[in-house]
The first five atom37 places (N, CA, C, CB, O) and aatype in JSON, in Angstrom:
{
  "aatype": [12, 0, 1, 9, 0, 7, 19, 2, 10, 14, 16, 8, 11, 1, 19, 14, 9, 0, 10, 16, 18, 9, 16, 7, 9, 7, 14, 15, 15, 0, 11, 15, 9, 4, 3, 0, 19, 2, 9, 3, 7, 15, 1, 1, 10, 2, 6, 10, 15, 3, 16, 6, 10, 19, 0, 19, 1, 6, 8, 9, 3, 15, 2, 18, 16, 19, 6, 7, 3, 10, 1, 1, 6, 19, 5, 12, 2, 19, 11, 1, 10, 12, 3, 10, 7, 4, 18, 1, 7, 10, 1, 8, 1, 1, 2, 10, 14, 19, 1, 7, 5, 1, 16, 8, 16, 2, 0, 1, 16, 1, 11, 7, 14, 0, 11, 14, 9, 0, 7, 11, 11, 11],
  "atom_mask": [
    [1, 1, 1, 1, 1],
    [1, 1, 1, 1, 1],
    [1, 1, 1, 1, 1],
    [1, 1, 1, 1, 1],
    [1, 1, 1, 1, 1],
    [1, 1, 1, 0, 1],
    [1, 1, 1, 1, 1],
    [1, 1, 1, 1, 1],
    [1, 1, 1, 1, 1],
    [1, 1, 1, 1, 1],
    [1, 1, 1, 1, 1],
    [1, 1, 1, 1, 1],
    [1, 1, 1, 1, 1],
    [1, 1, 1, 1, 1],
    [1, 1, 1, 1, 1],
    [1, 1, 1, 1, 1],
    [1, 1, 1, 1, 1],
    [1, 1, 1, 1, 1],
    [1, 1, 1, 1, 1],
    [1, 1, 1, 1, 1],
    [1, 1, 1, 1, 1],
    [1, 1, 1, 1, 1],
    [1, 1, 1, 1, 1],
    [1, 1, 1, 0, 1],
    [1, 1, 1, 1, 1],
    [1, 1, 1, 0, 1],
    [1, 1, 1, 1, 1],
    [1, 1, 1, 1, 1],
    [1, 1, 1, 1, 1],
    [1, 1, 1, 1, 1],
    [1, 1, 1, 1, 1],
    [1, 1, 1, 1, 1],
    [1, 1, 1, 1, 1],
    [1, 1, 1, 1, 1],
    [1, 1, 1, 1, 1],
    [1, 1, 1, 1, 1],
    [1, 1, 1, 1, 1],
    [1, 1, 1, 1, 1],
    [1, 1, 1, 1, 1],
    [1, 1, 1, 1, 1],
    [1, 1, 1, 0, 1],
    [1, 1, 1, 1, 1],
    [1, 1, 1, 1, 1],
    [1, 1, 1, 1, 1],
    [1, 1, 1, 1, 1],
    [1, 1, 1, 1, 1],
    [1, 1, 1, 1, 1],
    [1, 1, 1, 1, 1],
    [1, 1, 1, 1, 1],
    [1, 1, 1, 1, 1],
    [1, 1, 1, 1, 1],
    [1, 1, 1, 1, 1],
    [1, 1, 1, 1, 1],
    [1, 1, 1, 1, 1],
    [1, 1, 1, 1, 1],
    [1, 1, 1, 1, 1],
    [1, 1, 1, 1, 1],
    [1, 1, 1, 1, 1],
    [1, 1, 1, 1, 1],
    [1, 1, 1, 1, 1],
    [1, 1, 1, 1, 1],
    [1, 1, 1, 1, 1],
    [1, 1, 1, 1, 1],
    [1, 1, 1, 1, 1],
    [1, 1, 1, 1, 1],
    [1, 1, 1, 1, 1],
    [1, 1, 1, 1, 1],
    [1, 1, 1, 0, 1],
    [1, 1, 1, 1, 1],
    [1, 1, 1, 1, 1],
    [1, 1, 1, 1, 1],
    [1, 1, 1, 1, 1],
    [1, 1, 1, 1, 1],
    [1, 1, 1, 1, 1],
    [1, 1, 1, 1, 1],
    [1, 1, 1, 1, 1],
    [1, 1, 1, 1, 1],
    [1, 1, 1, 1, 1],
    [1, 1, 1, 1, 1],
    [1, 1, 1, 1, 1],
    [1, 1, 1, 1, 1],
    [1, 1, 1, 1, 1],
    [1, 1, 1, 1, 1],
    [1, 1, 1, 1, 1],
    [1, 1, 1, 0, 1],
    [1, 1, 1, 1, 1],
    [1, 1, 1, 1, 1],
    [1, 1, 1, 1, 1],
    [1, 1, 1, 0, 1],
    [1, 1, 1, 1, 1],
    [1, 1, 1, 1, 1],
    [1, 1, 1, 1, 1],
    [1, 1, 1, 1, 1],
    [1, 1, 1, 1, 1],
    [1, 1, 1, 1, 1],
    [1, 1, 1, 1, 1],
    [1, 1, 1, 1, 1],
    [1, 1, 1, 1, 1],
    [1, 1, 1, 1, 1],
    [1, 1, 1, 0, 1],
    [1, 1, 1, 1, 1],
    [1, 1, 1, 1, 1],
    [1, 1, 1, 1, 1],
    [1, 1, 1, 1, 1],
    [1, 1, 1, 1, 1],
    [1, 1, 1, 1, 1],
    [1, 1, 1, 1, 1],
    [1, 1, 1, 1, 1],
    [1, 1, 1, 1, 1],
    [1, 1, 1, 1, 1],
    [1, 1, 1, 1, 1],
    [1, 1, 1, 0, 1],
    [1, 1, 1, 1, 1],
    [1, 1, 1, 1, 1],
    [1, 1, 1, 1, 1],
    [1, 1, 1, 1, 1],
    [1, 1, 1, 1, 1],
    [1, 1, 1, 1, 1],
    [1, 1, 1, 0, 1],
    [1, 1, 1, 1, 1],
    [1, 1, 1, 1, 1],
    [1, 1, 1, 1, 1]
  ],
  "atom_positions": [
    [[-104.24, 87.45, -131.95], [-104.29, 88.99, -131.59], [-105.21, 89.09, -130.74], [-104.56, 89.99, -132.66], [-106.38, 88.92, -131.08]],
    [[-104.86, 89.39, -129.49], [-105.63, 89.87, -128.07], [-106.31, 91.34, -128.43], [-104.39, 90.08, -126.6], [-105.76, 92.3, -128.97]],
    [[-107.68, 91.22, -127.96], [-108.28, 92.28, -128.21], [-109.07, 92.82, -126.63], [-109.24, 91.93, -129.51], [-109.9, 92.08, -126.1]],
    [[-108.7, 94.11, -126.04], [-109.05, 94.49, -125.11], [-109.69, 96.01, -125.06], [-108.09, 94.22, -124.45], [-108.96, 96.87, -125.56]],
    [[-110.68, 96.36, -124.64], [-111.39, 97.49, -124.77], [-111.51, 98.19, -126.05], [-110.93, 98.28, -123.94], [-111.39, 99.39, -126.29]],
    [[-111.79, 97.12, -126.89], [-111.63, 97.68, -128.46], [-110.49, 97.99, -129.15], [0.0, 0.0, 0.0], [-110.46, 98.77, -130.1]],
    [[-109.49, 97.37, -128.66], [-108.16, 97.81, -129.28], [-107.46, 96.39, -129.52], [-107.2, 98.89, -128.22], [-107.56, 95.5, -128.67]],
    [[-106.84, 96.22, -130.58], [-106.11, 95.1, -130.88], [-104.68, 95.29, -130.31], [-106.13, 94.86, -132.38], [-104.18, 96.4, -130.48]],
    [[-103.97, 94.39, -129.67], [-103.02, 94.62, -128.91], [-101.9, 93.91, -129.69], [-103.28, 94.21, -127.52], [-102.31, 92.94, -130.33]],
    [[-100.78, 94.13, -129.78], [-99.44, 93.37, -130.59], [-99.31, 91.99, -129.59], [-97.66, 94.51, -130.57], [-99.59, 92.14, -128.4]],
    [[-98.97, 90.92, -129.98], [-98.96, 89.88, -129.25], [-97.71, 89.34, -128.72], [-99.54, 89.05, -129.87], [-97.58, 88.57, -127.76]],
    [[-96.62, 89.95, -129.64], [-95.07, 89.74, -129.53], [-94.62, 90.44, -128.55], [-94.26, 90.11, -130.68], [-93.58, 89.97, -128.11]],
    [[-95.08, 91.68, -127.83], [-94.83, 92.7, -126.89], [-95.09, 91.93, -125.41], [-95.85, 94.06, -127.2], [-95.91, 91.02, -125.23]],
    [[-94.09, 92.58, -124.29], [-94.33, 92.23, -123.22], [-95.78, 92.95, -122.23], [-93.04, 92.41, -122.76], [-96.04, 94.15, -122.25]],
    [[-96.44, 92.11, -121.55], [-97.75, 92.45, -121.53], [-98.0, 94.01, -120.89], [-98.46, 91.31, -120.72], [-99.01, 94.65, -121.19]],
    [[-97.11, 94.48, -120.1], [-97.46, 96.02, -119.59], [-97.12, 96.9, -120.84], [-96.46, 96.57, -118.14], [-97.83, 97.86, -121.12]],
    [[-96.1, 96.59, -121.55], [-96.03, 97.34, -122.87], [-97.26, 97.39, -123.83], [-94.94, 96.76, -123.63], [-97.66, 98.39, -124.42]],
    [[-97.82, 96.07, -123.87], [-98.76, 95.95, -124.79], [-100.15, 96.75, -124.31], [-98.93, 94.45, -125.05], [-100.95, 97.33, -125.04]],
    [[-100.2, 96.59, -122.93], [-101.27, 97.48, -122.44], [-101.49, 98.95, -122.78], [-101.16, 97.46, -121.18], [-102.52, 99.57, -123.04]],
    [[-100.37, 99.27, -122.7], [-100.15, 100.57, -123.14], [-100.86, 101.26, -124.38], [-98.88, 100.58, -123.36], [-101.26, 102.43, -124.47]],
    [[-100.92, 100.35, -125.21], [-101.42, 100.59, -126.57], [-103.07, 101.22, -126.48], [-101.32, 99.05, -127.43], [-103.67, 101.77, -127.4]],
    [[-103.59, 100.96, -125.08], [-104.77, 101.18, -124.83], [-104.81, 102.65, -124.45], [-105.24, 100.25, -123.88], [-103.93, 103.01, -123.67]],
    [[-105.75, 103.64, -124.9], [-105.89, 105.0, -124.54], [-106.21, 105.08, -122.99], [-107.01, 105.67, -125.42], [-107.26, 104.6, -122.59]],
    [[-105.43, 105.61, -122.22], [-105.89, 105.85, -120.75], [-104.97, 105.06, -119.92], [0.0, 0.0, 0.0], [-104.98, 105.22, -118.7]],
    [[-104.15, 104.18, -120.5], [-103.61, 103.31, -119.77], [-102.01, 103.67, -120.19], [-104.24, 101.82, -120.06], [-101.63, 103.75, -121.36]],
    [[-101.09, 103.87, -118.93], [-99.82, 104.2, -119.06], [-98.86, 103.28, -118.66], [0.0, 0.0, 0.0], [-99.34, 102.16, -118.49]],
    [[-97.67, 103.38, -118.45], [-96.63, 102.52, -118.11], [-96.9, 102.24, -116.48], [-95.14, 103.24, -118.49], [-96.63, 101.13, -116.02]],
    [[-97.39, 103.18, -115.74], [-97.62, 102.49, -114.27], [-98.85, 101.92, -114.11], [-97.52, 103.44, -113.09], [-99.05, 100.97, -113.35]],
    [[-99.81, 102.53, -114.9], [-101.08, 102.22, -114.85], [-101.17, 100.33, -115.28], [-101.88, 103.39, -115.98], [-101.99, 99.6, -114.72]],
    [[-100.28, 99.88, -116.22], [-100.04, 98.84, -116.95], [-99.55, 97.84, -116.05], [-99.2, 99.11, -118.0], [-100.01, 96.71, -115.93]],
    [[-98.55, 98.37, -115.41], [-97.73, 97.63, -114.24], [-98.57, 97.2, -113.13], [-96.62, 98.55, -113.6], [-98.42, 96.05, -112.72]],
    [[-99.53, 98.05, -112.55], [-100.18, 97.68, -111.58], [-101.41, 96.97, -112.09], [-100.38, 98.74, -110.77], [-101.94, 96.36, -111.15]],
    [[-101.97, 96.84, -113.1], [-103.14, 96.02, -113.57], [-102.18, 94.61, -113.7], [-103.99, 96.68, -115.19], [-102.73, 93.58, -113.32]],
    [[-101.07, 94.52, -114.12], [-100.18, 93.17, -114.03], [-100.26, 92.83, -112.69], [-98.6, 93.29, -114.47], [-100.67, 91.7, -112.44]],
    [[-99.89, 93.72, -111.56], [-99.86, 93.21, -110.38], [-101.01, 92.81, -109.62], [-99.29, 93.95, -109.76], [-100.99, 92.01, -108.67]],
    [[-102.07, 93.43, -110.12], [-103.69, 93.12, -109.42], [-104.16, 91.96, -109.93], [-104.91, 94.24, -109.76], [-105.04, 91.43, -109.25]],
    [[-103.75, 91.28, -111.16], [-104.2, 89.95, -111.61], [-103.09, 88.98, -111.74], [-104.91, 90.05, -112.9], [-103.12, 87.87, -112.27]],
    [[-102.13, 89.56, -111.19], [-100.85, 88.23, -110.88], [-100.62, 87.63, -112.17], [-101.36, 86.78, -109.72], [-100.92, 86.49, -112.51]],
    [[-99.9, 88.78, -113.05], [-99.31, 88.32, -114.2], [-97.88, 88.96, -114.18], [-100.16, 88.69, -115.47], [-97.63, 90.13, -113.9]],
    [[-96.96, 87.96, -114.53], [-95.37, 88.57, -114.34], [-95.07, 89.37, -115.45], [-94.15, 87.43, -114.27], [-95.36, 88.97, -116.57]],
    [[-94.45, 90.62, -115.25], [-94.46, 91.76, -116.07], [-93.37, 91.42, -117.36], [0.0, 0.0, 0.0], [-93.25, 92.18, -118.32]],
    [[-92.66, 90.25, -117.21], [-91.82, 89.83, -118.31], [-92.25, 88.89, -119.25], [-90.74, 89.37, -117.87], [-91.55, 88.48, -120.17]],
    [[-93.71, 88.46, -118.95], [-94.27, 87.46, -119.91], [-94.72, 88.15, -121.04], [-95.39, 86.62, -119.36], [-94.86, 89.37, -120.97]],
    [[-95.05, 87.34, -122.42], [-95.42, 88.16, -123.55], [-96.93, 87.9, -123.53], [-94.65, 87.78, -124.99], [-97.48, 87.12, -122.75]],
    [[-97.58, 88.65, -124.51], [-99.04, 88.64, -124.45], [-99.42, 87.67, -125.07], [-99.71, 89.7, -124.91], [-100.56, 87.3, -124.78]],
    [[-98.71, 86.92, -126.06], [-99.23, 85.37, -126.48], [-98.91, 84.35, -125.69], [-98.72, 84.88, -127.73], [-99.27, 83.22, -126.0]],
    [[-98.15, 84.58, -124.49], [-97.92, 83.59, -123.58], [-99.21, 83.18, -122.73], [-96.82, 84.05, -122.72], [-99.39, 82.05, -122.26]],
    [[-100.01, 84.17, -122.61], [-101.25, 84.36, -121.6], [-102.44, 83.47, -122.07], [-101.78, 85.98, -121.55], [-102.79, 83.38, -123.24]],
    [[-103.06, 82.8, -120.97], [-104.15, 81.8, -121.21], [-105.16, 82.77, -121.35], [-104.44, 80.64, -120.07], [-105.0, 83.92, -120.94]],
    [[-106.47, 82.25, -122.06], [-107.53, 83.16, -122.05], [-108.17, 83.41, -120.79], [-108.45, 82.77, -122.89], [-108.81, 84.46, -120.72]],
    [[-108.11, 82.55, -119.63], [-108.56, 83.1, -118.4], [-107.73, 84.35, -118.01], [-108.5, 82.04, -117.32], [-108.23, 85.34, -117.47]],
    [[-106.51, 84.24, -118.3], [-105.94, 85.38, -117.91], [-106.11, 86.73, -118.48], [-104.84, 85.15, -117.93], [-106.15, 87.8, -117.86]],
    [[-106.2, 86.51, -119.91], [-106.76, 87.64, -120.93], [-108.01, 88.3, -120.08], [-107.35, 86.9, -122.6], [-108.03, 89.44, -119.63]],
    [[-109.07, 87.31, -119.95], [-110.28, 87.63, -119.21], [-110.3, 88.45, -118.3], [-110.79, 86.73, -118.71], [-111.08, 89.4, -118.26]],
    [[-109.25, 88.14, -117.25], [-109.29, 88.68, -115.95], [-108.53, 90.11, -116.08], [-108.59, 87.65, -114.88], [-108.77, 91.0, -115.26]],
    [[-107.71, 90.28, -117.03], [-107.2, 91.65, -117.32], [-108.15, 92.4, -117.9], [-106.07, 91.69, -118.15], [-108.43, 93.52, -117.48]],
    [[-108.75, 91.83, -118.93], [-109.99, 92.66, -119.72], [-111.27, 92.99, -118.44], [-110.77, 91.44, -121.25], [-112.07, 93.91, -118.67]],
    [[-111.36, 92.41, -117.49], [-112.38, 92.48, -116.49], [-111.91, 93.75, -115.58], [-112.52, 91.01, -115.63], [-112.6, 94.76, -115.44]],
    [[-110.71, 93.57, -115.03], [-110.16, 94.56, -114.43], [-110.06, 95.82, -115.04], [-109.11, 94.22, -114.12], [-110.43, 96.8, -114.4]],
    [[-109.65, 95.93, -116.11], [-109.79, 97.15, -116.66], [-111.07, 97.78, -116.84], [-109.25, 97.1, -117.73], [-111.23, 98.96, -116.51]],
    [[-112.02, 97.06, -117.34], [-113.58, 97.44, -117.17], [-113.96, 98.07, -116.14], [-114.43, 96.41, -117.16], [-114.5, 99.17, -116.1]],
    [[-113.58, 97.11, -114.92], [-114.09, 97.62, -113.58], [-113.42, 98.9, -113.03], [-113.92, 96.53, -112.53], [-114.08, 99.64, -112.3]],
    [[-112.14, 99.19, -113.33], [-111.49, 100.24, -112.58], [-110.83, 101.01, -113.45], [-110.61, 99.8, -111.58], [-109.86, 101.59, -112.98]],
    [[-111.11, 101.22, -114.74], [-110.43, 102.39, -115.67], [-111.23, 102.89, -116.55], [-109.28, 102.0, -116.46], [-111.94, 102.14, -117.23]],
    [[-111.27, 104.29, -116.69], [-111.78, 104.95, -117.81], [-111.06, 104.78, -119.17], [-111.83, 106.3, -117.48], [-110.12, 105.56, -119.34]],
    [[-111.3, 103.99, -120.09], [-110.3, 103.96, -121.25], [-111.18, 104.36, -122.61], [-109.55, 102.32, -121.39], [-112.4, 104.48, -122.68]],
    [[-110.27, 104.52, -123.58], [-110.65, 104.73, -125.06], [-111.83, 105.73, -125.44], [-111.05, 103.37, -125.63], [-111.6, 106.93, -125.3]],
    [[-112.99, 105.35, -125.88], [-114.02, 106.31, -126.19], [-114.62, 106.97, -124.82], [0.0, 0.0, 0.0], [-114.8, 108.18, -124.77]],
    [[-114.89, 106.21, -123.84], [-115.21, 106.85, -122.88], [-114.22, 108.07, -122.17], [-115.51, 105.86, -122.12], [-114.67, 109.07, -121.63]],
    [[-112.98, 107.78, -122.29], [-112.1, 108.62, -121.86], [-112.08, 110.11, -122.8], [-110.77, 107.81, -121.86], [-112.22, 111.25, -122.34]],
    [[-111.9, 109.79, -124.0], [-112.07, 110.83, -124.95], [-113.23, 111.68, -125.09], [-111.92, 110.32, -126.03], [-113.32, 112.85, -125.49]],
    [[-114.27, 110.71, -124.61], [-115.6, 111.76, -124.43], [-115.48, 112.62, -123.29], [-117.02, 111.0, -124.19], [-115.74, 113.82, -123.4]],
    [[-115.1, 112.11, -122.23], [-115.01, 112.92, -121.08], [-114.21, 114.24, -121.13], [-114.47, 112.11, -120.08], [-114.64, 115.3, -120.68]],
    [[-112.77, 114.06, -121.85], [-112.11, 115.06, -121.91], [-112.74, 115.86, -122.7], [-110.97, 114.87, -122.2], [-112.75, 116.97, -122.18]],
    [[-113.48, 115.84, -124.1], [-113.91, 116.6, -124.77], [-115.18, 117.3, -124.06], [-114.05, 115.98, -125.92], [-115.39, 118.49, -124.3]],
    [[-116.01, 116.58, -123.2], [-116.89, 117.34, -122.45], [-116.36, 118.38, -121.43], [-117.68, 116.45, -121.81], [-116.92, 119.42, -121.07]],
    [[-115.14, 117.86, -121.05], [-114.42, 119.07, -120.01], [-113.95, 120.1, -121.01], [-112.94, 118.48, -118.97], [-114.05, 121.22, -120.51]],
    [[-113.55, 120.13, -122.03], [-113.1, 121.27, -122.86], [-114.32, 121.93, -123.4], [-112.16, 120.82, -124.02], [-114.28, 123.13, -123.66]],
    [[-115.32, 121.28, -123.57], [-116.65, 121.98, -123.99], [-117.03, 122.7, -122.68], [-117.91, 120.88, -124.55], [-117.09, 123.91, -122.89]],
    [[-117.26, 122.45, -121.65], [-117.52, 123.08, -120.58], [-116.78, 124.43, -120.34], [-117.31, 122.21, -119.63], [-117.33, 125.5, -120.07]],
    [[-115.59, 124.22, -120.47], [-114.32, 125.51, -120.15], [-114.9, 126.26, -121.27], [-112.31, 125.12, -120.36], [-115.16, 127.44, -121.03]],
    [[-115.18, 125.78, -122.52], [-115.51, 126.76, -123.74], [-117.02, 127.42, -123.31], [-115.6, 125.8, -125.4], [-117.32, 128.57, -123.63]],
    [[-117.69, 126.74, -122.73], [-119.04, 127.48, -122.56], [-119.29, 128.28, -121.57], [-120.02, 126.72, -122.47], [-120.2, 129.11, -121.54]],
    [[-118.27, 128.0, -120.48], [-118.21, 129.03, -119.25], [-117.72, 130.42, -119.55], [-117.27, 128.51, -118.15], [-117.89, 131.41, -118.84]],
    [[-116.93, 130.32, -120.96], [-116.32, 131.57, -121.16], [-114.84, 131.84, -120.18], [0.0, 0.0, 0.0], [-114.38, 132.98, -120.07]],
    [[-114.34, 130.93, -119.66], [-113.37, 131.36, -118.62], [-112.08, 131.5, -119.55], [-113.19, 130.23, -117.28], [-112.18, 131.15, -120.73]],
    [[-110.91, 131.97, -119.07], [-109.56, 131.98, -119.81], [-109.16, 130.91, -120.47], [-108.54, 132.22, -119.03], [-108.93, 130.87, -121.68]],
    [[-109.06, 129.94, -119.64], [-108.94, 128.44, -120.35], [-109.86, 128.1, -121.65], [-109.36, 127.29, -119.22], [-109.38, 127.66, -122.69]],
    [[-111.17, 128.36, -121.48], [-111.92, 128.17, -122.5], [-111.66, 128.9, -123.59], [0.0, 0.0, 0.0], [-111.73, 128.35, -124.69]],
    [[-111.34, 130.19, -123.48], [-111.1, 131.15, -124.61], [-110.1, 130.65, -125.35], [-110.75, 132.53, -124.22], [-110.12, 130.59, -126.58]],
    [[-109.02, 130.2, -124.53], [-108.05, 129.69, -125.29], [-108.16, 128.67, -126.32], [-107.29, 129.3, -124.54], [-107.82, 128.67, -127.5]],
    [[-108.71, 127.84, -125.62], [-109.39, 126.52, -126.4], [-109.95, 127.03, -127.79], [-110.76, 125.8, -125.45], [-109.61, 126.63, -128.9]],
    [[-110.84, 127.94, -127.52], [-111.79, 128.52, -128.6], [-110.84, 128.96, -129.78], [-112.72, 129.85, -128.01], [-111.05, 128.57, -130.92]],
    [[-109.91, 129.7, -129.48], [-109.13, 130.45, -130.57], [-107.79, 129.78, -130.81], [-108.89, 131.99, -130.17], [-106.79, 130.38, -131.21]],
    [[-107.85, 128.36, -130.48], [-106.96, 127.51, -130.63], [-105.27, 128.14, -130.46], [-107.35, 126.91, -131.98], [-104.44, 128.28, -131.37]],
    [[-105.14, 128.39, -129.34], [-104.06, 129.06, -128.63], [-103.54, 128.3, -127.62], [-104.43, 130.26, -128.09], [-104.33, 127.51, -127.1]],
    [[-102.08, 128.35, -127.09], [-101.95, 127.34, -125.99], [-102.46, 127.58, -124.78], [-100.73, 127.07, -125.73], [-102.42, 128.75, -124.39]],
    [[-103.0, 126.68, -124.01], [-103.76, 127.01, -122.87], [-103.08, 127.3, -121.49], [-104.64, 125.98, -122.7], [-103.51, 128.04, -120.61]],
    [[-101.86, 126.52, -121.47], [-101.27, 126.55, -120.07], [-99.99, 127.51, -120.01], [-100.84, 125.02, -119.61], [-98.89, 127.07, -119.68]],
    [[-100.19, 128.81, -120.34], [-99.44, 129.71, -120.27], [-98.05, 129.87, -121.03], [0.0, 0.0, 0.0], [-97.12, 130.55, -120.6]],
    [[-98.03, 129.18, -122.17], [-96.72, 129.1, -123.1], [-96.74, 130.48, -123.47], [-96.73, 128.02, -124.47], [-97.73, 131.21, -123.46]],
    [[-95.75, 130.74, -123.76], [-95.41, 132.2, -124.77], [-95.92, 131.54, -126.48], [-93.09, 132.76, -124.72], [-95.84, 130.45, -127.05]],
    [[-96.45, 132.88, -126.8], [-97.02, 133.0, -128.21], [-96.26, 133.95, -129.15], [-98.47, 133.48, -128.14], [-96.57, 133.96, -130.34]],
    [[-95.39, 134.68, -128.73], [-94.86, 135.74, -129.63], [-93.81, 134.88, -130.61], [-94.06, 137.06, -128.7], [-93.8, 135.08, -131.83]],
    [[-93.1, 134.1, -130.11], [-92.63, 133.13, -131.12], [-93.15, 131.53, -130.49], [-90.8, 133.31, -131.31], [-93.84, 131.38, -129.49]],
    [[-92.76, 130.72, -131.14], [-93.09, 129.44, -131.02], [-94.63, 128.99, -130.98], [-92.45, 129.06, -129.92], [-95.45, 129.56, -131.7]],
    [[-94.91, 128.16, -130.3], [-96.21, 127.8, -130.47], [-96.88, 127.41, -131.77], [-96.81, 128.73, -130.03], [-98.11, 127.44, -131.9]],
    [[-96.06, 127.04, -132.71], [-96.65, 126.65, -134.05], [-97.35, 125.12, -134.19], [-95.43, 126.76, -135.11], [-97.91, 124.7, -135.2]],
    [[-97.21, 124.46, -133.07], [-98.01, 123.3, -133.16], [-99.31, 123.6, -133.15], [-97.77, 122.4, -132.19], [-100.15, 123.07, -133.88]],
    [[-99.58, 124.75, -132.04], [-101.14, 124.78, -131.83], [-101.42, 125.93, -132.75], [-101.71, 125.05, -130.18], [-102.63, 126.18, -132.77]],
    [[-100.75, 126.64, -133.47], [-101.32, 128.14, -134.06], [-101.13, 127.52, -135.58], [-100.21, 129.89, -133.61], [-101.52, 128.3, -136.45]],
    [[-100.65, 126.41, -136.02], [-100.62, 126.31, -137.42], [-99.22, 126.93, -137.93], [0.0, 0.0, 0.0], [-98.4, 127.47, -137.19]],
    [[-99.08, 126.74, -139.52], [-97.68, 127.3, -140.01], [-98.02, 128.8, -140.12], [-97.11, 126.61, -141.58], [-99.14, 129.3, -140.26]],
    [[-96.79, 129.44, -140.02], [-96.87, 131.04, -139.89], [-97.44, 131.51, -141.3], [-95.26, 131.81, -139.56], [-97.27, 131.01, -142.41]],
    [[-98.16, 132.61, -140.91], [-99.14, 133.34, -142.11], [-98.03, 134.5, -142.09], [-101.11, 133.88, -141.67], [-97.73, 135.11, -141.07]],
    [[-97.45, 134.74, -143.41], [-96.67, 135.98, -143.94], [-97.57, 137.27, -143.92], [-96.16, 135.72, -145.49], [-98.63, 137.3, -144.54]],
    [[-97.2, 138.1, -143.33], [-97.65, 139.34, -143.12], [-97.27, 140.52, -144.43], [-97.02, 139.7, -141.71], [-96.06, 140.66, -144.62]],
    [[-98.01, 141.18, -145.12], [-97.46, 141.9, -146.24], [-97.15, 143.17, -145.81], [-98.33, 141.98, -147.39], [-97.81, 143.93, -145.1]],
    [[-95.75, 143.36, -146.45], [-95.31, 144.74, -146.17], [-94.21, 144.66, -144.65], [0.0, 0.0, 0.0], [-93.58, 145.61, -144.19]],
    [[-94.23, 143.45, -144.17], [-93.5, 143.23, -142.69], [-91.71, 143.25, -142.76], [-94.05, 141.52, -142.05], [-90.96, 143.26, -141.79]],
    [[-91.38, 143.24, -143.99], [-89.81, 142.81, -144.35], [-89.24, 143.86, -143.49], [-89.22, 142.89, -146.11], [-89.86, 144.89, -143.24]],
    [[-87.83, 143.54, -142.95], [-87.35, 144.62, -142.07], [-85.96, 143.98, -142.01], [-88.19, 144.87, -140.56], [-85.07, 144.51, -141.34]]
  ]
}
C-alpha cells in the first residue's frame, strides 16, 4: 500500500488514476506529475520502485497544496467571505446556492429536504 500525502493509494491502479485519490490532484495534475518524474502513465502503482515513489512524494510536497492544507485554505476563503458580509458570504451563511442558480425550484442538495407548509394545498 503506497502512502502519499497521508492517503493510502490503491496499488492495483495505474499511477495517474491512483494519484487522483489525493484531494487537490485531478487527472491533468496527475498526468503532469507523472511527466515531471518520468513515470510512464500505463504503469501500475505496485510496479514502482521505492525511489520512484519518493520522487513522486517529494514533487507533490514541493509543488502542490493537497489534502488538509487545501481543505483549510478553502474553509478560510469561505470564512473570509462570510466575515466580509458580501453577497457570496451571505449565501454561504444561509446555506443557499452561491453561484447564481435558481432556488424557487431545485437547489435541494444545498437547502435540504423540502419542508411542507401548512395550508399550502392547491
